[in-house]
C-alpha positions in Angstrom: 30.0 9.8 -29.2 27.5 8.6 -31.8 26.5 5.7 -29.8 25.8 8.0 -26.8 23.7 10.2 -29.0 21.5 7.2 -29.9 21.0 6.1 -26.3 17.3 6.6 -25.0 17.0 8.9 -22.1 15.4 7.3 -19.0 14.6 9.4 -15.9 14.3 7.8 -12.5 12.6 9.8 -9.8 14.4 8.4 -6.7 17.3 6.2 -5.5 16.1 2.6 -5.9 17.3 -0.8 -4.5 20.7 -1.9 -5.9 19.7 -4.9 -8.0 17.3 -2.9 -10.2 19.7 0.1 -10.4 22.5 -2.2 -11.6 20.3 -3.5 -14.4 19.7 0.0 -15.7 23.2 1.2 -15.2 24.5 -1.7 -17.3 21.9 -1.5 -20.1 23.3 -0.6 -23.4 20.1 1.1 -24.8 19.6 3.9 -22.4 21.2 6.8 -20.6 20.0 7.1 -17.0 19.3 10.5 -15.4 18.2 10.2 -11.8 17.0 12.2 -8.7 19.7 10.3 -6.6 18.4 10.8 -3.0 16.0 8.9 -0.8 13.7 11.9 -0.6 10.8 12.7 -3.0 11.7 14.7 -6.1 10.4 18.3 -6.0 7.7 18.9 -8.6 9.8 21.5 -10.5 12.7 19.0 -10.8 10.4 16.3 -12.0 9.1 18.5 -14.7 12.5 19.5 -15.8 14.1 16.0 -15.4 11.5 14.2 -17.5 11.8 16.4 -20.5 12.7 14.4 -23.6 12.7 11.1 -21.6 11.8 7.9 -23.5 11.2 6.1 -20.2 10.3 6.9 -16.7 10.8 4.9 -13.6 8.7 6.4 -10.7 7.3 5.6 -7.3 3.8 5.7 -5.8 4.6 9.0 -4.2 5.2 10.6 -7.6 2.0 12.1 -9.2 2.2 11.5 -12.9 -0.5 13.7 -14.3 -1.1 15.6 -17.5 1.4 18.4 -16.6 4.1 15.8 -16.1 3.3 14.0 -19.3 3.2 17.3 -21.2 6.7 18.2 -19.8 8.0 14.8 -20.9 6.8 15.4 -24.5 5.8 13.0 -27.3 9.0 11.0 -26.9 7.8 9.2 -23.7 7.1 5.6 -24.5 7.0 3.7 -21.1 6.4 4.4 -17.5 7.5 1.8 -14.9 6.3 2.3 -11.4 7.9 0.6 -8.4 4.6 -0.3 -6.9 1.6 -2.6 -7.2 -0.8 0.3 -6.9 -1.3 2.7 -9.9 -3.6 5.4 -8.4 -0.8 7.9 -8.7 -0.8 7.7 -12.5 -3.3 9.5 -14.7 -4.1 6.3 -16.6 -6.7 8.0 -18.9 -4.2 10.5 -20.1 -1.5 7.8 -20.3 -3.7 5.6 -22.4 -4.7 8.5 -24.7 -0.9 9.0 -25.4 -0.2 5.3 -26.1 2.3 5.0 -23.2 2.8 1.6 -21.8 2.8 1.0 -18.1 4.7 -1.6 -16.0 4.1 -2.3 -12.3 5.2 -4.8 -9.7 2.3 -7.0 -8.5 2.7 -10.4 -6.7 6.2 -10.0 -5.4 5.1 -7.8 -2.4 2.2 -10.0 -1.5 3.9 -12.1 1.3 5.8 -9.1 2.8 2.7 -7.0 2.9 0.6 -9.9 4.4 3.2 -10.4 7.1 3.2 -6.7 7.9 -0.7 -6.7 8.1 -0.6 -9.5 10.6 2.1 -7.9 12.6 0.2 -4.6 12.6 -2.9 -6.4 13.7 -1.3 -8.2 16.6 0.5 -5.0 17.6 -2.7 -3.0 17.7 -5.0 -5.6 19.3 -2.5 -6.5 22.0 -1.6 -2.8 22.6 2.1 -3.4 22.2 3.2 0.3 21.7 1.4 1.1 24.9 3.0 -1.7 26.8 6.4 -0.8 25.5 5.9 2.8 26.6 4.9 1.7 30.1 8.1 -0.1 30.5 10.1 2.9 29.4 8.3 5.5 31.3 8.2 3.6 34.7 4.5 2.8 34.5 5.2 -0.9 35.0 4.8 -1.3 38.8 3.5 -4.8 39.2 1.4 -7.5 37.5 -2.2 -6.3 37.4 -5.1 -8.5 36.1 -6.9 -5.9 34.0 -3.9 -3.8 32.9 -3.1 -3.4 29.2 -5.7 -6.1 28.2 -6.4 -6.3 24.5 -8.2 -8.6 22.1 -7.3 -12.0 20.8 -7.8 -13.9 17.5 -9.0 -17.2 18.9 -12.7 -17.9 18.0 -12.8 -14.4 16.4 -14.5 -13.3 13.1 -12.2 -11.5 10.6 -13.7 -9.3 7.9 -11.5 -8.6 4.8 -12.4 -5.8 2.4 -10.9 -7.0 -0.9 -10.1 -10.7 -1.1 -7.4 -10.3 -3.7 -3.8 -11.8 -3.5 -2.9 -9.8 -0.4 -6.2 -10.4 1.3 -6.0 -14.2 0.7 -2.3 -14.2 2.0 -3.5 -12.4 5.2 -6.4 -14.9 5.7 -3.9 -17.8 5.1 -1.6 -16.4 7.9 -4.5 -15.6 10.4 -6.2 -19.0 10.1 -3.7 -20.8 12.3 -4.4 -18.3 15.1 -7.8 -20.0 15.6 -10.0 -17.5 13.7 -13.4 -19.0 13.6 -15.0 -17.2 10.7 -13.8 -15.2 7.7 -16.1 -12.7 6.0 -15.2 -10.7 2.9 -16.7 -8.1 0.6 -15.8 -6.7 -2.8 -17.2 -6.1 -6.3 -18.3 -9.7 -6.7 -18.0 -13.1 -4.9 -14.8 -15.1 -5.3 -16.0 -18.7 -4.5 -12.7 -20.4 -5.6 -10.4 -18.1 -3.6 -12.7 -18.1 -0.6 -13.0 -21.9 -0.4 -9.6 -22.2 1.4 -10.9 -20.2 4.3 -14.6 -21.0 4.0 -15.0 -17.3 3.8 -18.5 -15.8 3.4 -19.2 -13.1 0.8 -21.4 -10.5 2.6 -22.5 -6.9 2.1 -20.1 -4.4 3.6 -22.5 -3.3 6.4 -22.8 -6.9 7.5 -19.1 -7.3 7.5 -18.7 -4.2 9.7 -21.3 -5.3 12.1 -20.1 -8.9 12.6 -16.4 -8.7 12.5 -14.1 -8.6 15.4 -11.2 -7.5 13.1 -11.6 -5.6 9.8 -8.7 -5.6 7.4 -8.8 -3.3 4.4 -6.8 -4.6 1.4 -8.8 -3.3 -1.6 -7.4 -1.0 -4.3 -8.1 2.6 -4.2 -10.8 3.5 -6.9 -13.6 6.0 -7.2 -15.9 3.4 -5.7 -13.7 2.7 -2.6 -12.6 6.3 -1.9 -14.0 7.1 1.6 -15.5 3.7 1.8 -14.7 3.3 5.5 -16.6 6.3 7.0 -18.8 7.4 9.9 -21.6 5.0 8.8 -19.2 2.2 8.5 -17.6 2.8 11.9 -21.0 3.2 13.7 -21.9 -0.3 12.5 -18.7 -1.9 13.9 -18.6 -3.5 17.4 -17.1 -1.1 20.1 -14.5 -3.8 20.7 -13.5 -4.2 17.0 -10.0 -3.6 15.6 -9.7 -1.8 12.3 -6.6 -2.4 10.1 -5.8 -0.5 6.8 -2.9 -1.5 4.6 -4.4 -0.4 1.2 -4.5 3.3 0.6 -5.2 6.1 3.1 -8.0 7.6 0.9 -10.1 4.4 1.4 -10.7 5.8 5.0 -12.3 9.0 6.1 -9.7 9.8 8.8 -11.8 12.4 10.5 -14.6 9.8 10.9 -12.0 7.2 12.1 -10.6 9.7 14.7 -14.1 10.3 16.2 -14.8 6.6 16.2 -11.6 6.0 18.1 -11.9 9.0 20.4 -15.6 8.1 21.4 -14.7 4.4 21.7 -17.1 3.4 19.0 -14.5 0.9 17.9 -11.7 -0.6 19.9 -8.5 0.3 18.0 -7.1 1.0 14.7 -3.7 0.2 13.0 -2.7 2.0 9.8 0.1 1.5 7.4 -1.2 4.1 5.1 -2.5 7.6 5.7 -3.6 10.7 3.9 -1.4 12.5 3.5 1.9 10.6 3.6 3.8 11.4 5.7 1.2 12.2 8.3 1.9 15.5 10.0 3.2 15.0 13.6 0.4 17.3 14.8 -2.4 15.1 13.3 -5.0 14.2 16.0 -4.8 10.5 15.2 -1.3 10.5 16.6 -2.6 11.7 19.9 -4.6 8.5 20.5 -3.3 5.5 22.5 -5.7 3.2 20.6 -4.3 4.0 17.2 -1.0 2.5 15.8 0.4 4.2 12.7 3.3 2.9 10.6 5.1 4.9 7.7 3.8 2.8 4.8 6.2 -0.1 5.2 4.1 -3.1 4.0 6.6 -4.3 1.5 9.8 -3.1 3.3 12.0 -6.2 3.3 15.3 -6.2 1.6 14.4 -9.1 -0.6 11.0 -7.7 -1.7 12.3 -4.2 -2.5 15.2 -5.6 -4.5 12.8 -7.8 -6.4 10.4 -5.0 -7.0 13.3 -2.9 -8.4 14.5 -5.7 -10.7 10.9 -6.0 -12.1 10.5 -2.3 -12.5 13.9 -2.1 -14.3 13.0 -5.0 -16.6 9.6 -3.6 -17.3 11.2 -0.3 -18.4 13.8 -2.0 -20.5 11.3 -4.2 -22.2 9.1 -1.2 -23.0 12.0 0.7 -24.5 12.6 -2.4 -26.7 8.9 -2.9 -27.7 9.1 -6.3 -26.0 6.6 -8.0 -23.6 7.0 -6.7 -20.1 7.4 -9.0 -17.1 4.3 -7.2 -15.6 2.4 -4.8 -17.7 -0.7 -3.0 -16.4 -3.3 -3.4 -19.1 -4.8 0.0 -20.0 
C-alpha cells in the first residue's frame, strides 16, 4: 500500500491506441486514471479528473486553459498532447506555472501528406459526386462533359506553410506533373524549396496564380482567418482549395460564399470550425465541397506511434528526464 501511495497520478482524457496505453499501464511510477471512451470528456469530468494529477495526457480536442490548470493544482508537472498542434493549450499560462509540454511532431507527416493528396484528388476529380451518381441511378451513359474536373498536369500548386507536411505534400504531387510550386509563410525557406524549385511569393500572388491551394500552416494569431473573402476573390474561378491545417485558418462563411457563387472551383477540408461540423452547416449542402472528419493522421501505424511518443513524453516529464519530443516554451 505504501508503494501505491507514492505513485504519481496521471490523467488521460480519452482512450488511446494500444501501444501507448500499454506503456502507461506498465509504468511503475504512475497510477493511471482515464476517461476510457472514444468520445470527448465532458468539461466537468475533466475538471474533476485532473485534480491532483502530476501528469496529463490530452488530445487536440481538449481545451487546456487556466480553469483546467487551476483544477489540477500546483502538483501538475507535465502535459503530453497526442498531437502536433498545440493551439488547444494555453501556453502562456502553462509556461507561467513551469509545466513541461510534450507533443508528437514528425511521425504524422507522411500520413497527413498522403491524406492531403487523396483529398485534393478526390475534390478536383469530383469523386463523391461520381460515386453518388452511380448509387442514385444518375449514370445513364458516357457523356463527354459529365463530371469533368481539374487535373494536376502542368498546373501551379500554392502551399501556405512549407513546413514538414507542406514539403511532404509537394514531394508527392511533383510526380503528377505539377509545373510550378509557389509557397508563402513568415520567411523564405530556400533550402527546403530547392527540391521543388518552389518560389516564395506574397499570399495574394499565390492566391491569384495557383490552380490548387493547399493550406498546411500552423494556427496562430497571424494565420487565424487568413483565407477570407479577399483571398478567395483573388483565386481563379477554376481553382481548388484544400485545408488540412486548422479550421480557424479559414473564414468558413467567406469560403461558403466563394463556392456558392463559383468564385472558386471546389474545396476539400479535413478540418473545420467547429469540429464536428453540424450536419446542418451550409458547406455540407454544396456539391463542390468535400469535407472529412479530421482524419489526416488516421493510419493504425501512425496513431500507435503517436501514442507511444505521447506516453514516453509523459513518463520522461514525470522523471525529470529529456522528452523524445518536447515543445519548447
